[in-house]
C-alpha positions as CSV (number, residue, x, y, z in Angstrom):
1,X,32.7,-72.9,-14.7
2,X,33.1,-71.3,-11.4
3,X,31.7,-67.8,-10.9
4,X,34.1,-65.3,-9.5
5,X,33.6,-64.3,-5.9
6,X,32.5,-60.6,-5.8
7,X,34.9,-58.3,-4.1
8,X,33.4,-56.7,-1.0
9,X,33.0,-52.9,-1.2
10,X,33.1,-50.8,1.9
11,X,30.2,-48.6,2.8
12,X,30.9,-45.0,3.4
13,X,29.0,-43.7,6.4
14,X,28.6,-40.0,6.7
15,X,28.5,-38.4,10.2
16,X,25.1,-37.8,11.7
17,X,23.5,-34.3,11.4
18,X,23.6,-32.0,14.4
19,X,20.1,-32.8,15.5
20,X,20.7,-36.5,15.5
21,X,18.4,-37.7,12.7
22,X,20.7,-36.9,9.8
23,X,18.1,-34.8,8.1
24,X,20.1,-31.5,7.7
25,X,20.9,-28.7,10.0
26,X,19.5,-28.1,13.4
27,X,16.5,-25.7,13.2
28,X,18.2,-23.5,15.9
29,X,21.6,-23.2,14.1
30,X,22.5,-19.8,12.5
31,X,22.9,-21.4,9.1
32,X,19.4,-23.0,9.2
33,X,17.9,-19.7,10.3
34,X,19.7,-17.8,7.5
35,X,18.3,-20.3,5.0
36,X,14.8,-19.7,6.3
37,X,15.2,-15.9,6.5
38,X,15.2,-15.8,10.3
39,X,12.8,-16.8,13.0
40,X,9.1,-16.5,12.5
41,X,8.9,-13.5,14.9
42,X,11.3,-11.5,12.8
43,X,9.3,-12.3,9.7
44,X,6.2,-11.1,11.4
45,X,7.9,-7.8,12.3
46,X,9.0,-7.4,8.7
47,X,5.5,-8.0,7.5
48,X,4.1,-5.4,9.9
49,X,6.6,-2.8,8.8
50,X,5.9,-3.5,5.1
51,X,2.2,-3.1,5.7
52,X,2.8,0.2,7.5
53,X,5.0,1.4,4.7
54,X,2.4,0.5,2.1
55,X,-0.4,2.2,4.1
56,X,1.8,5.3,4.2
57,X,2.3,5.3,0.5
58,X,-1.5,5.0,0.0
59,X,-2.1,7.9,2.4
60,X,0.4,10.1,0.5
61,X,-1.4,9.6,-2.9
62,X,-2.6,12.9,-4.3
63,X,-1.1,14.9,-1.4
64,X,1.6,17.6,-1.7
65,X,4.8,15.9,-0.5
66,X,8.2,17.2,0.3
67,X,11.2,15.1,-0.8
68,X,14.7,15.6,0.6
69,X,17.1,14.2,-1.9
70,X,20.7,12.9,-1.6
71,X,22.2,16.0,-3.2
72,X,20.9,18.1,-0.3
73,X,18.0,19.5,-2.4
74,X,14.5,19.5,-1.2
75,X,11.7,19.5,-3.7
76,X,7.9,19.4,-3.5
77,X,5.4,17.5,-5.7
78,X,2.0,15.8,-5.7
79,X,2.6,12.2,-4.8
80,X,1.3,9.8,-7.4
81,X,2.5,6.2,-6.8
82,X,5.5,4.0,-6.1
83,X,6.4,0.8,-7.9
84,X,6.3,-2.6,-6.2
85,X,10.1,-3.0,-6.2
86,X,10.6,0.4,-4.5
87,X,12.7,1.7,-7.3
88,X,10.9,4.9,-8.1
89,X,8.2,7.3,-7.0
90,X,5.9,8.8,-9.6
91,X,5.1,12.4,-8.9
92,X,3.1,15.3,-10.5
93,X,3.8,19.0,-10.5
94,X,7.4,18.6,-9.3
95,X,8.6,22.0,-8.1
96,X,12.4,22.2,-8.4
97,X,14.9,25.1,-8.2
98,X,14.9,25.0,-12.1
99,X,11.1,25.1,-12.5
100,X,8.0,22.9,-12.5
101,X,7.8,19.5,-14.2
102,X,4.3,18.2,-15.0
103,X,5.3,14.6,-14.2
104,X,8.5,12.9,-13.1
105,X,10.0,9.8,-11.6
106,X,12.2,10.1,-8.5
107,X,14.6,7.3,-7.9
108,X,14.1,5.8,-4.4
109,X,17.9,5.6,-4.0
110,X,18.1,9.4,-4.4
111,X,15.3,10.1,-1.8
112,X,16.6,10.4,1.8
113,X,13.2,11.3,3.3
114,X,9.7,12.4,2.3
115,X,6.9,13.9,4.3
116,X,3.3,15.0,3.8
117,X,0.5,16.4,5.9
118,X,-2.4,14.1,6.8
């Protein structure tokens, strides 16, 4: 019994990648940079800004702080803390036009600016 001759199958060859080694996108391409989150220099700048922001939060702790809110209202309170995700500020002795609240949470999305004396 004769074995059937196998039918040849063509091989599909994909085009080579932009950098020539077919291992993905060129490291200098905008798409590759977007996947990495930008160049290393930009990441360093973001890290430095984040550190300064966290140091500012630490310096504000326990100090009388003025918050300017989105509604055009400015209130004062003793700064307590901020959550990691920057969703809310915890404050004590919040002085509002309606009175004083012993403790409160201010949503970060409502706060346009805050200031305190060093």
